[in-house]
mmCIF file of the N, C-alpha and C atoms, coordinates in Angstrom:
data_MODEL
# 
_entry.id   MODEL 
# 
loop_
_atom_site.group_PDB 
_atom_site.id 
_atom_site.type_symbol 
_atom_site.label_atom_id 
_atom_site.label_alt_id 
_atom_site.label_comp_id 
_atom_site.label_asym_id 
_atom_site.label_entity_id 
_atom_site.label_seq_id 
_atom_site.pdbx_PDB_ins_code 
_atom_site.Cartn_x 
_atom_site.Cartn_y 
_atom_site.Cartn_z 
_atom_site.occupancy 
_atom_site.B_iso_or_equiv 
_atom_site.pdbx_formal_charge 
_atom_site.auth_seq_id 
_atom_site.auth_comp_id 
_atom_site.auth_asym_id 
_atom_site.auth_atom_id 
_atom_site.pdbx_PDB_model_num 
ATOM 1   N N  . MET A 1 1  ? 79.526 42.783 138.716 1.00 0.00 ? 1  MET A N  1 
ATOM 2   C CA . MET A 1 1  ? 80.459 43.471 139.590 1.00 0.00 ? 1  MET A CA 1 
ATOM 3   C C  . MET A 1 1  ? 81.612 43.994 138.745 1.00 0.00 ? 1  MET A C  1 
ATOM 4   N N  . SER A 1 2  ? 81.823 45.292 138.771 1.00 0.00 ? 2  SER A N  1 
ATOM 5   C CA . SER A 1 2  ? 82.873 45.922 137.991 1.00 0.00 ? 2  SER A CA 1 
ATOM 6   C C  . SER A 1 2  ? 84.076 46.207 138.880 1.00 0.00 ? 2  SER A C  1 
ATOM 7   N N  . LYS A 1 3  ? 85.251 46.165 138.325 1.00 0.00 ? 3  LYS A N  1 
ATOM 8   C CA . LYS A 1 3  ? 86.457 46.458 139.095 1.00 0.00 ? 3  LYS A CA 1 
ATOM 9   C C  . LYS A 1 3  ? 86.554 47.932 139.437 1.00 0.00 ? 3  LYS A C  1 
ATOM 10  N N  . ARG A 1 4  ? 85.865 48.776 138.701 1.00 0.00 ? 4  ARG A N  1 
ATOM 11  C CA . ARG A 1 4  ? 85.936 50.217 138.939 1.00 0.00 ? 4  ARG A CA 1 
ATOM 12  C C  . ARG A 1 4  ? 84.967 50.693 140.013 1.00 0.00 ? 4  ARG A C  1 
ATOM 13  N N  . ASP A 1 5  ? 83.857 49.995 140.175 1.00 0.00 ? 5  ASP A N  1 
ATOM 14  C CA . ASP A 1 5  ? 82.856 50.415 141.150 1.00 0.00 ? 5  ASP A CA 1 
ATOM 15  C C  . ASP A 1 5  ? 83.279 49.977 142.544 1.00 0.00 ? 5  ASP A C  1 
ATOM 16  N N  . PRO A 1 6  ? 82.996 50.805 143.562 1.00 0.00 ? 6  PRO A N  1 
ATOM 17  C CA . PRO A 1 6  ? 83.346 50.423 144.927 1.00 0.00 ? 6  PRO A CA 1 
ATOM 18  C C  . PRO A 1 6  ? 82.511 49.233 145.399 1.00 0.00 ? 6  PRO A C  1 
ATOM 19  N N  . LEU A 1 7  ? 83.103 48.430 146.248 1.00 0.00 ? 7  LEU A N  1 
ATOM 20  C CA . LEU A 1 7  ? 82.441 47.241 146.774 1.00 0.00 ? 7  LEU A CA 1 
ATOM 21  C C  . LEU A 1 7  ? 82.289 47.354 148.280 1.00 0.00 ? 7  LEU A C  1 
ATOM 22  N N  . GLU A 1 8  ? 81.335 46.607 148.788 1.00 0.00 ? 8  GLU A N  1 
ATOM 23  C CA . GLU A 1 8  ? 81.140 46.514 150.226 1.00 0.00 ? 8  GLU A CA 1 
ATOM 24  C C  . GLU A 1 8  ? 81.195 45.032 150.591 1.00 0.00 ? 8  GLU A C  1 
ATOM 25  N N  . ILE A 1 9  ? 82.028 44.711 151.579 1.00 0.00 ? 9  ILE A N  1 
ATOM 26  C CA . ILE A 1 9  ? 82.171 43.324 152.011 1.00 0.00 ? 9  ILE A CA 1 
ATOM 27  C C  . ILE A 1 9  ? 81.576 43.191 153.400 1.00 0.00 ? 9  ILE A C  1 
ATOM 28  N N  . ASP A 1 10 ? 80.623 42.292 153.538 1.00 0.00 ? 10 ASP A N  1 
ATOM 29  C CA . ASP A 1 10 ? 79.988 42.039 154.831 1.00 0.00 ? 10 ASP A CA 1 
ATOM 30  C C  . ASP A 1 10 ? 81.005 41.354 155.732 1.00 0.00 ? 10 ASP A C  1 
ATOM 31  N N  . GLY A 1 11 ? 81.242 41.931 156.902 1.00 0.00 ? 11 GLY A N  1 
ATOM 32  C CA . GLY A 1 11 ? 82.233 41.399 157.835 1.00 0.00 ? 11 GLY A CA 1 
ATOM 33  C C  . GLY A 1 11 ? 81.864 40.043 158.409 1.00 0.00 ? 11 GLY A C  1 
ATOM 34  N N  . ARG A 1 12 ? 80.619 39.738 158.515 1.00 0.00 ? 12 ARG A N  1 
ATOM 35  C CA . ARG A 1 12 ? 80.194 38.455 159.097 1.00 0.00 ? 12 ARG A CA 1 
ATOM 36  C C  . ARG A 1 12 ? 80.173 37.337 158.070 1.00 0.00 ? 12 ARG A C  1 
ATOM 37  N N  . THR A 1 13 ? 79.541 37.599 156.932 1.00 0.00 ? 13 THR A N  1 
ATOM 38  C CA . THR A 1 13 ? 79.350 36.533 155.949 1.00 0.00 ? 13 THR A CA 1 
ATOM 39  C C  . THR A 1 13 ? 80.394 36.550 154.834 1.00 0.00 ? 13 THR A C  1 
ATOM 40  N N  . GLY A 1 14 ? 81.057 37.660 154.642 1.00 0.00 ? 14 GLY A N  1 
ATOM 41  C CA . GLY A 1 14 ? 82.016 37.785 153.554 1.00 0.00 ? 14 GLY A CA 1 
ATOM 42  C C  . GLY A 1 14 ? 81.367 38.038 152.213 1.00 0.00 ? 14 GLY A C  1 
ATOM 43  N N  . ALA A 1 15 ? 80.052 38.290 152.225 1.00 0.00 ? 15 ALA A N  1 
ATOM 44  C CA . ALA A 1 15 ? 79.334 38.552 150.977 1.00 0.00 ? 15 ALA A CA 1 
ATOM 45  C C  . ALA A 1 15 ? 79.761 39.895 150.401 1.00 0.00 ? 15 ALA A C  1 
ATOM 46  N N  . ILE A 1 16 ? 79.898 39.935 149.087 1.00 0.00 ? 16 ILE A N  1 
ATOM 47  C CA . ILE A 1 16 ? 80.316 41.152 148.392 1.00 0.00 ? 16 ILE A CA 1 
ATOM 48  C C  . ILE A 1 16 ? 79.108 41.740 147.676 1.00 0.00 ? 16 ILE A C  1 
ATOM 49  N N  . SER A 1 17 ? 78.932 43.044 147.832 1.00 0.00 ? 17 SER A N  1 
ATOM 50  C CA . SER A 1 17 ? 77.842 43.717 147.117 1.00 0.00 ? 17 SER A CA 1 
ATOM 51  C C  . SER A 1 17 ? 78.376 45.023 146.537 1.00 0.00 ? 17 SER A C  1 
ATOM 52  N N  . ASP A 1 18 ? 77.822 45.413 145.408 1.00 0.00 ? 18 ASP A N  1 
ATOM 53  C CA . ASP A 1 18 ? 78.210 46.663 144.758 1.00 0.00 ? 18 ASP A CA 1 
ATOM 54  C C  . ASP A 1 18 ? 77.580 47.836 145.491 1.00 0.00 ? 18 ASP A C  1 
ATOM 55  N N  . LEU A 1 19 ? 78.347 48.910 145.629 1.00 0.00 ? 19 LEU A N  1 
ATOM 56  C CA . LEU A 1 19 ? 77.811 50.168 146.134 1.00 0.00 ? 19 LEU A CA 1 
ATOM 57  C C  . LEU A 1 19 ? 77.362 50.986 144.934 1.00 0.00 ? 19 LEU A C  1 
ATOM 58  N N  . PRO A 1 20 ? 76.427 51.899 145.125 1.00 0.00 ? 20 PRO A N  1 
ATOM 59  C CA . PRO A 1 20 ? 76.012 52.730 143.991 1.00 0.00 ? 20 PRO A CA 1 
ATOM 60  C C  . PRO A 1 20 ? 77.203 53.545 143.478 1.00 0.00 ? 20 PRO A C  1 
ATOM 61  N N  . PRO A 1 21 ? 77.269 53.820 142.177 1.00 0.00 ? 21 PRO A N  1 
ATOM 62  C CA . PRO A 1 21 ? 78.392 54.596 141.644 1.00 0.00 ? 21 PRO A CA 1 
ATOM 63  C C  . PRO A 1 21 ? 78.448 55.977 142.269 1.00 0.00 ? 21 PRO A C  1 
ATOM 64  N N  . GLN A 1 22 ? 79.661 56.441 142.507 1.00 0.00 ? 22 GLN A N  1 
ATOM 65  C CA . GLN A 1 22 ? 79.849 57.751 143.101 1.00 0.00 ? 22 GLN A CA 1 
ATOM 66  C C  . GLN A 1 22 ? 79.807 58.817 142.027 1.00 0.00 ? 22 GLN A C  1 
ATOM 67  N N  . LYS A 1 23 ? 79.325 59.998 142.403 1.00 0.00 ? 23 LYS A N  1 
ATOM 68  C CA . LYS A 1 23 ? 79.353 61.134 141.487 1.00 0.00 ? 23 LYS A CA 1 
ATOM 69  C C  . LYS A 1 23 ? 80.785 61.640 141.429 1.00 0.00 ? 23 LYS A C  1 
ATOM 70  N N  . GLY A 1 24 ? 81.074 62.388 140.381 1.00 0.00 ? 24 GLY A N  1 
ATOM 71  C CA . GLY A 1 24 ? 82.408 62.959 140.231 1.00 0.00 ? 24 GLY A CA 1 
ATOM 72  C C  . GLY A 1 24 ? 82.715 63.954 141.327 1.00 0.00 ? 24 GLY A C  1 
ATOM 73  N N  . GLN A 1 25 ? 83.990 64.210 141.500 1.00 0.00 ? 25 GLN A N  1 
ATOM 74  C CA . GLN A 1 25 ? 84.397 65.188 142.498 1.00 0.00 ? 25 GLN A CA 1 
ATOM 75  C C  . GLN A 1 25 ? 83.992 66.578 142.037 1.00 0.00 ? 25 GLN A C  1 
ATOM 76  N N  . ARG A 1 26 ? 83.842 67.460 142.983 1.00 0.00 ? 26 ARG A N  1 
ATOM 77  C CA . ARG A 1 26 ? 83.462 68.828 142.661 1.00 0.00 ? 26 ARG A CA 1 
ATOM 78  C C  . ARG A 1 26 ? 84.607 69.501 141.912 1.00 0.00 ? 26 ARG A C  1 
ATOM 79  N N  . TYR A 1 27 ? 84.282 70.114 140.792 1.00 0.00 ? 27 TYR A N  1 
ATOM 80  C CA . TYR A 1 27 ? 85.279 70.800 139.973 1.00 0.00 ? 27 TYR A CA 1 
ATOM 81  C C  . TYR A 1 27 ? 85.273 72.270 140.333 1.00 0.00 ? 27 TYR A C  1 
ATOM 82  N N  . ARG A 1 28 ? 86.430 72.782 140.645 1.00 0.00 ? 28 ARG A N  1 
ATOM 83  C CA . ARG A 1 28 ? 86.534 74.185 141.022 1.00 0.00 ? 28 ARG A CA 1 
ATOM 84  C C  . ARG A 1 28 ? 87.422 74.898 140.018 1.00 0.00 ? 28 ARG A C  1 
ATOM 85  N N  . ALA A 1 29 ? 86.856 75.860 139.345 1.00 0.00 ? 29 ALA A N  1 
ATOM 86  C CA . ALA A 1 29 ? 87.611 76.663 138.389 1.00 0.00 ? 29 ALA A CA 1 
ATOM 87  C C  . ALA A 1 29 ? 87.573 78.115 138.850 1.00 0.00 ? 29 ALA A C  1 
ATOM 88  N N  . LYS A 1 30 ? 88.703 78.772 138.729 1.00 0.00 ? 30 LYS A N  1 
ATOM 89  C CA . LYS A 1 30 ? 88.758 80.188 139.056 1.00 0.00 ? 30 LYS A CA 1 
ATOM 90  C C  . LYS A 1 30 ? 88.097 80.950 137.909 1.00 0.00 ? 30 LYS A C  1 
ATOM 91  N N  . LEU A 1 31 ? 87.032 81.662 138.191 1.00 0.00 ? 31 LEU A N  1 
ATOM 92  C CA . LEU A 1 31 ? 86.280 82.396 137.166 1.00 0.00 ? 31 LEU A CA 1 
ATOM 93  C C  . LEU A 1 31 ? 86.070 83.839 137.591 1.00 0.00 ? 31 LEU A C  1 
ATOM 94  N N  . ASP A 1 32 ? 87.135 84.479 138.080 1.00 0.00 ? 32 ASP A N  1 
ATOM 95  C CA . ASP A 1 32 ? 87.032 85.842 138.583 1.00 0.00 ? 32 ASP A CA 1 
ATOM 96  C C  . ASP A 1 32 ? 87.189 86.907 137.502 1.00 0.00 ? 32 ASP A C  1 
ATOM 97  N N  . THR A 1 33 ? 87.909 86.579 136.444 1.00 0.00 ? 33 THR A N  1 
ATOM 98  C CA . THR A 1 33 ? 88.164 87.557 135.389 1.00 0.00 ? 33 THR A CA 1 
ATOM 99  C C  . THR A 1 33 ? 87.725 86.986 134.047 1.00 0.00 ? 33 THR A C  1 
ATOM 100 N N  . MET A 1 34 ? 87.649 87.857 133.043 1.00 0.00 ? 34 MET A N  1 
ATOM 101 C CA . MET A 1 34 ? 87.302 87.399 131.705 1.00 0.00 ? 34 MET A CA 1 
ATOM 102 C C  . MET A 1 34 ? 88.364 86.447 131.167 1.00 0.00 ? 34 MET A C  1 
ATOM 103 N N  . GLN A 1 35 ? 89.620 86.674 131.524 1.00 0.00 ? 35 GLN A N  1 
ATOM 104 C CA . GLN A 1 35 ? 90.684 85.772 131.078 1.00 0.00 ? 35 GLN A CA 1 
ATOM 105 C C  . GLN A 1 35 ? 90.460 84.366 131.642 1.00 0.00 ? 35 GLN A C  1 
ATOM 106 N N  . ASP A 1 36 ? 90.034 84.285 132.904 1.00 0.00 ? 36 ASP A N  1 
ATOM 107 C CA . ASP A 1 36 ? 89.733 82.982 133.504 1.00 0.00 ? 36 ASP A CA 1 
ATOM 108 C C  . ASP A 1 36 ? 88.589 82.288 132.759 1.00 0.00 ? 36 ASP A C  1 
ATOM 109 N N  . VAL A 1 37 ? 87.558 83.059 132.412 1.00 0.00 ? 37 VAL A N  1 
ATOM 110 C CA . VAL A 1 37 ? 86.403 82.497 131.712 1.00 0.00 ? 37 VAL A CA 1 
ATOM 111 C C  . VAL A 1 37 ? 86.815 82.025 130.319 1.00 0.00 ? 37 VAL A C  1 
ATOM 112 N N  . ARG A 1 38 ? 87.623 82.821 129.628 1.00 0.00 ? 38 ARG A N  1 
ATOM 113 C CA . ARG A 1 38 ? 88.105 82.421 128.295 1.00 0.00 ? 38 ARG A CA 1 
ATOM 114 C C  . ARG A 1 38 ? 88.929 81.145 128.372 1.00 0.00 ? 38 ARG A C  1 
ATOM 115 N N  . ARG A 1 39 ? 89.778 81.059 129.382 1.00 0.00 ? 39 ARG A N  1 
ATOM 116 C CA . ARG A 1 39 ? 90.618 79.877 129.559 1.00 0.00 ? 39 ARG A CA 1 
ATOM 117 C C  . ARG A 1 39 ? 89.756 78.628 129.785 1.00 0.00 ? 39 ARG A C  1 
ATOM 118 N N  . GLU A 1 40 ? 88.715 78.770 130.590 1.00 0.00 ? 40 GLU A N  1 
ATOM 119 C CA . GLU A 1 40 ? 87.830 77.637 130.865 1.00 0.00 ? 40 GLU A CA 1 
ATOM 120 C C  . GLU A 1 40 ? 87.040 77.257 129.614 1.00 0.00 ? 40 GLU A C  1 
ATOM 121 N N  . MET A 1 41 ? 86.608 78.240 128.836 1.00 0.00 ? 41 MET A N  1 
ATOM 122 C CA . MET A 1 41 ? 85.921 77.942 127.577 1.00 0.00 ? 41 MET A CA 1 
ATOM 123 C C  . MET A 1 41 ? 86.837 77.154 126.641 1.00 0.00 ? 41 MET A C  1 
ATOM 124 N N  . ALA A 1 42 ? 88.089 77.549 126.569 1.00 0.00 ? 42 ALA A N  1 
ATOM 125 C CA . ALA A 1 42 ? 89.039 76.841 125.716 1.00 0.00 ? 42 ALA A CA 1 
ATOM 126 C C  . ALA A 1 42 ? 89.241 75.409 126.200 1.00 0.00 ? 42 ALA A C  1 
ATOM 127 N N  . LYS A 1 43 ? 89.270 75.230 127.501 1.00 0.00 ? 43 LYS A N  1 
ATOM 128 C CA . LYS A 1 43 ? 89.431 73.886 128.055 1.00 0.00 ? 43 LYS A CA 1 
ATOM 129 C C  . LYS A 1 43 ? 88.232 73.003 127.685 1.00 0.00 ? 43 LYS A C  1 
ATOM 130 N N  . VAL A 1 44 ? 87.030 73.549 127.819 1.00 0.00 ? 44 VAL A N  1 
ATOM 131 C CA . VAL A 1 44 ? 85.827 72.795 127.466 1.00 0.00 ? 44 VAL A CA 1 
ATOM 132 C C  . VAL A 1 44 ? 85.848 72.454 125.972 1.00 0.00 ? 44 VAL A C  1 
ATOM 133 N N  . TYR A 1 45 ? 86.265 73.405 125.155 1.00 0.00 ? 45 TYR A N  1 
ATOM 134 C CA . TYR A 1 45 ? 86.354 73.160 123.713 1.00 0.00 ? 45 TYR A CA 1 
ATOM 135 C C  . TYR A 1 45 ? 87.316 72.006 123.423 1.00 0.00 ? 45 TYR A C  1 
ATOM 136 N N  . ARG A 1 46 ? 88.500 72.042 124.022 1.00 0.00 ? 46 ARG A N  1 
ATOM 137 C CA . ARG A 1 46 ? 89.483 70.984 123.777 1.00 0.00 ? 46 ARG A CA 1 
ATOM 138 C C  . ARG A 1 46 ? 88.971 69.628 124.255 1.00 0.00 ? 46 ARG A C  1 
ATOM 139 N N  . GLU A 1 47 ? 88.294 69.609 125.404 1.00 0.00 ? 47 GLU A N  1 
ATOM 140 C CA . GLU A 1 47 ? 87.750 68.340 125.910 1.00 0.00 ? 47 GLU A CA 1 
ATOM 141 C C  . GLU A 1 47 ? 86.640 67.812 125.013 1.00 0.00 ? 47 GLU A C  1 
ATOM 142 N N  . SER A 1 48 ? 85.846 68.701 124.440 1.00 0.00 ? 48 SER A N  1 
ATOM 143 C CA . SER A 1 48 ? 84.797 68.266 123.508 1.00 0.00 ? 48 SER A CA 1 
ATOM 144 C C  . SER A 1 48 ? 85.418 67.712 122.231 1.00 0.00 ? 48 SER A C  1 
ATOM 145 N N  . ARG A 1 49 ? 86.426 68.405 121.710 1.00 0.00 ? 49 ARG A N  1 
ATOM 146 C CA . ARG A 1 49 ? 87.092 67.942 120.486 1.00 0.00 ? 49 ARG A CA 1 
ATOM 147 C C  . ARG A 1 49 ? 87.788 66.602 120.702 1.00 0.00 ? 49 ARG A C  1 
ATOM 148 N N  . SER A 1 50 ? 88.301 66.383 121.904 1.00 0.00 ? 50 SER A N  1 
ATOM 149 C CA . SER A 1 50 ? 88.997 65.129 122.222 1.00 0.00 ? 50 SER A CA 1 
ATOM 150 C C  . SER A 1 50 ? 88.036 64.032 122.646 1.00 0.00 ? 50 SER A C  1 
ATOM 151 N N  . GLU A 1 51 ? 86.750 64.343 122.655 1.00 0.00 ? 51 GLU A N  1 
ATOM 152 C CA . GLU A 1 51 ? 85.695 63.410 123.053 1.00 0.00 ? 51 GLU A CA 1 
ATOM 153 C C  . GLU A 1 51 ? 85.820 62.943 124.504 1.00 0.00 ? 51 GLU A C  1 
ATOM 154 N N  . LEU A 1 52 ? 86.385 63.804 125.356 1.00 0.00 ? 52 LEU A N  1 
ATOM 155 C CA . LEU A 1 52 ? 86.410 63.515 126.789 1.00 0.00 ? 52 LEU A CA 1 
ATOM 156 C C  . LEU A 1 52 ? 85.061 63.834 127.417 1.00 0.00 ? 52 LEU A C  1 
ATOM 157 N N  . ILE A 1 53 ? 84.372 64.824 126.849 1.00 0.00 ? 53 ILE A N  1 
ATOM 158 C CA . ILE A 1 53 ? 83.014 65.143 127.276 1.00 0.00 ? 53 ILE A CA 1 
ATOM 159 C C  . ILE A 1 53 ? 82.133 65.179 126.034 1.00 0.00 ? 53 ILE A C  1 
ATOM 160 N N  . ASP A 1 54 ? 80.861 64.957 126.230 1.00 0.00 ? 54 ASP A N  1 
ATOM 161 C CA . ASP A 1 54 ? 79.894 64.979 125.143 1.00 0.00 ? 54 ASP A CA 1 
ATOM 162 C C  . ASP A 1 54 ? 79.785 66.408 124.595 1.00 0.00 ? 54 ASP A C  1 
ATOM 163 N N  . PRO A 1 55 ? 79.794 66.598 123.277 1.00 0.00 ? 55 PRO A N  1 
ATOM 164 C CA . PRO A 1 55 ? 79.674 67.953 122.726 1.00 0.00 ? 55 PRO A CA 1 
ATOM 165 C C  . PRO A 1 55 ? 78.412 68.690 123.185 1.00 0.00 ? 55 PRO A C  1 
ATOM 166 N N  . ALA A 1 56 ? 77.325 67.975 123.399 1.00 0.00 ? 56 ALA A N  1 
ATOM 167 C CA . ALA A 1 56 ? 76.105 68.637 123.897 1.00 0.00 ? 56 ALA A CA 1 
ATOM 168 C C  . ALA A 1 56 ? 76.340 69.193 125.299 1.00 0.00 ? 56 ALA A C  1 
ATOM 169 N N  . THR A 1 57 ? 77.035 68.437 126.129 1.00 0.00 ? 57 THR A N  1 
ATOM 170 C CA . THR A 1 57 ? 77.374 68.918 127.469 1.00 0.00 ? 57 THR A CA 1 
ATOM 171 C C  . THR A 1 57 ? 78.333 70.095 127.369 1.00 0.00 ? 57 THR A C  1 
ATOM 172 N N  . GLY A 1 58 ? 79.299 69.993 126.460 1.00 0.00 ? 58 GLY A N  1 
ATOM 173 C CA . GLY A 1 58 ? 80.260 71.084 126.279 1.00 0.00 ? 58 GLY A CA 1 
ATOM 174 C C  . GLY A 1 58 ? 79.586 72.376 125.866 1.00 0.00 ? 58 GLY A C  1 
ATOM 175 N N  . SER A 1 59 ? 78.593 72.289 124.962 1.00 0.00 ? 59 SER A N  1 
ATOM 176 C CA . SER A 1 59 ? 77.910 73.516 124.528 1.00 0.00 ? 59 SER A CA 1 
ATOM 177 C C  . SER A 1 59 ? 77.118 74.133 125.674 1.00 0.00 ? 59 SER A C  1 
ATOM 178 N N  . LYS A 1 60 ? 76.540 73.304 126.522 1.00 0.00 ? 60 LYS A N  1 
ATOM 179 C CA . LYS A 1 60 ? 75.819 73.829 127.688 1.00 0.00 ? 60 LYS A CA 1 
ATOM 180 C C  . LYS A 1 60 ? 76.781 74.521 128.647 1.00 0.00 ? 60 LYS A C  1 
ATOM 181 N N  . LEU A 1 61 ? 77.949 73.917 128.856 1.00 0.00 ? 61 LEU A N  1 
ATOM 182 C CA . LEU A 1 61 ? 78.937 74.512 129.757 1.00 0.00 ? 61 LEU A CA 1 
ATOM 183 C C  . LEU A 1 61 ? 79.440 75.853 129.217 1.00 0.00 ? 61 LEU A C  1 
ATOM 184 N N  . VAL A 1 62 ? 79.690 75.906 127.899 1.00 0.00 ? 62 VAL A N  1 
ATOM 185 C CA . VAL A 1 62 ? 80.155 77.156 127.301 1.00 0.00 ? 62 VAL A CA 1 
ATOM 186 C C  . VAL A 1 62 ? 79.069 78.221 127.388 1.00 0.00 ? 62 VAL A C  1 
ATOM 187 N N  . TRP A 1 63 ? 77.809 77.846 127.214 1.00 0.00 ? 63 TRP A N  1 
ATOM 188 C CA . TRP A 1 63 ? 76.718 78.804 127.358 1.00 0.00 ? 63 TRP A CA 1 
ATOM 189 C C  . TRP A 1 63 ? 76.704 79.389 128.772 1.00 0.00 ? 63 TRP A C  1 
ATOM 190 N N  . MET A 1 64 ? 76.902 78.531 129.767 1.00 0.00 ? 64 MET A N  1 
ATOM 191 C CA . MET A 1 64 ? 76.951 79.023 131.156 1.00 0.00 ? 64 MET A CA 1 
ATOM 192 C C  . MET A 1 64 ? 78.149 79.936 131.370 1.00 0.00 ? 64 MET A C  1 
ATOM 193 N N  . LEU A 1 65 ? 79.284 79.575 130.788 1.00 0.00 ? 65 LEU A N  1 
ATOM 194 C CA . LEU A 1 65 ? 80.474 80.418 130.921 1.00 0.00 ? 65 LEU A CA 1 
ATOM 195 C C  . LEU A 1 65 ? 80.265 81.772 130.249 1.00 0.00 ? 65 LEU A C  1 
ATOM 196 N N  . GLN A 1 66 ? 79.549 81.804 129.115 1.00 0.00 ? 66 GLN A N  1 
ATOM 197 C CA . GLN A 1 66 ? 79.233 83.080 128.475 1.00 0.00 ? 66 GLN A CA 1 
ATOM 198 C C  . GLN A 1 66 ? 78.389 83.957 129.390 1.00 0.00 ? 66 GLN A C  1 
ATOM 199 N N  . SER A 1 67 ? 77.458 83.344 130.088 1.00 0.00 ? 67 SER A N  1 
ATOM 200 C CA . SER A 1 67 ? 76.617 84.101 131.033 1.00 0.00 ? 67 SER A CA 1 
ATOM 201 C C  . SER A 1 67 ? 77.456 84.666 132.163 1.00 0.00 ? 67 SER A C  1 
ATOM 202 N N  . ILE A 1 68 ? 78.383 83.888 132.660 1.00 0.00 ? 68 ILE A N  1 
ATOM 203 C CA . ILE A 1 68 ? 79.281 84.376 133.716 1.00 0.00 ? 68 ILE A CA 1 
ATOM 204 C C  . ILE A 1 68 ? 80.120 85.532 133.185 1.00 0.00 ? 68 ILE A C  1 
ATOM 205 N N  . GLY A 1 69 ? 80.603 85.396 131.939 1.00 0.00 ? 69 GLY A N  1 
ATOM 206 C CA . GLY A 1 69 ? 81.391 86.465 131.324 1.00 0.00 ? 69 GLY A CA 1 
ATOM 207 C C  . GLY A 1 69 ? 80.607 87.760 131.203 1.00 0.00 ? 69 GLY A C  1 
ATOM 208 N N  . LYS A 1 70 ? 79.332 87.675 130.865 1.00 0.00 ? 70 LYS A N  1 
ATOM 209 C CA . LYS A 1 70 ? 78.500 88.876 130.753 1.00 0.00 ? 70 LYS A CA 1 
ATOM 210 C C  . LYS A 1 70 ? 78.349 89.569 132.103 1.00 0.00 ? 70 LYS A C  1 
ATOM 211 N N  . VAL A 1 71 ? 78.214 88.782 133.159 1.00 0.00 ? 71 VAL A N  1 
ATOM 212 C CA . VAL A 1 71 ? 78.111 89.364 134.500 1.00 0.00 ? 71 VAL A CA 1 
ATOM 213 C C  . VAL A 1 71 ? 79.411 90.074 134.865 1.00 0.00 ? 71 VAL A C  1 
ATOM 214 N N  . ILE A 1 72 ? 80.535 89.472 134.537 1.00 0.00 ? 72 ILE A N  1 
ATOM 215 C CA . ILE A 1 72 ? 81.832 90.083 134.840 1.00 0.00 ? 72 ILE A CA 1 
ATOM 216 C C  . ILE A 1 72 ? 82.002 91.385 134.069 1.00 0.00 ? 72 ILE A C  1 
ATOM 217 N N  . GLU A 1 73 ? 81.588 91.411 132.808 1.00 0.00 ? 73 GLU A N  1 
ATOM 218 C CA . GLU A 1 73 ? 81.737 92.616 131.986 1.00 0.00 ? 73 GLU A CA 1 
ATOM 219 C C  . GLU A 1 73 ? 80.916 93.782 132.524 1.00 0.00 ? 73 GLU A C  1 
ATOM 220 N N  . LYS A 1 74 ? 79.783 93.507 133.145 1.00 0.00 ? 74 LYS A N  1 
ATOM 221 C CA . LYS A 1 74 ? 78.906 94.576 133.630 1.00 0.00 ? 74 LYS A CA 1 
ATOM 222 C C  . LYS A 1 74 ? 79.385 95.168 134.953 1.00 0.00 ? 74 LYS A C  1 
ATOM 223 N N  . GLN A 1 75 ? 80.362 94.564 135.557 1.00 0.00 ? 75 GLN A N  1 
ATOM 224 C CA . GLN A 1 75 ? 80.843 95.099 136.849 1.00 0.00 ? 75 GLN A CA 1 
ATOM 225 C C  . GLN A 1 75 ? 81.748 96.267 136.654 1.00 0.00 ? 75 GLN A C  1 
# 
């Protein structure tokens, strides 16, 4: 039983059981302009360098942001 994971307490018996870990909250980034996309790429880069996110995950996110940027440029 971890202090970070949510717990469920049975009202009748008082038994404690772990609930499954929750997924992260939905992240919403404004990606309407190329400047927004560049800003988000920089954020992902800084988080990867600071080891807040795995560099492999960061490279995947930047690849997706590049694809979004290409769509914006063609409009």
